[in-house]
N, C-alpha and C positions, 0 to 999 in steps of 0.2 A: 535435352539443352536442362541445366539440375535447376532448381528451383534456390534462390538466397535466402537467409533467414533473416530475420531482423529479429534481435533482441534490446528489450529495453529494461533499466534497472531504475525504479523508483524506490524510494526513501518511505517507508513508513513516515505517518503525521505525529503531528504534534504532538506530547503529552505535558502535564503537567510538571511533571519532573524533565523532563528534556527542556520544555521554557526554562526552564531554571536554571540550567545549565548541566544538570544531572545526564547520569549516560547508563545506560543498561538495566532499565525497569521494564516491570510489565503493567504498565497501567492502561487503560485504554484512553482514545483520542480524545483532544479537546476538542467540547461543541464544534469551535470554531474552526480549527481544524477537519473536522468532517465536513463543516459547510464547506469551507475552501476546495477540497477533494474534490465534494459533489459537483461544486461547480467544473471546476478541470475537466472532470469528466466527460464532460458534456461538448470539451472540444476536442477530446484527445481520440484516436485510431488505438482503439482496446486490441488488450492483445487476445493471441489464440490460446495462450495456456499460461496460467500464475501461478510460481510458488511463492512459497515465502515461510518467514520466521516463523513458531509457534508461540508467541509474545501477542499479548490482545489488541495491542497499536495496528499490530501487523496484519494480527488475522480483520480487524477492521476495515484498517488499508484495502485491503483484496478484497475484501466483499464488497466495500464501496464503486470496486470496478465494475461490479454486475456478473463477474465471470463466477464460474465454478475454482476452488484452488486446492492445491494442493501442499500440505505441511510440510516443509522439510527441516528438521531439524537443524 
């Protein structure tokens, strides 16, 4: 019997730039976004593997998951 894979896509958390309608900047998460994500992670089934974009907000989001991650360009 084969094992079924589960794929979950998670968008990075909010940055000051995205909060005001901007797109595509390399900024860190807002403090509120980090807090909200930490709360959400407590209720999530954590993935076995995390791939993320190289932007600061993406790597911060991945690190909050508490898993090692691979940066994919």
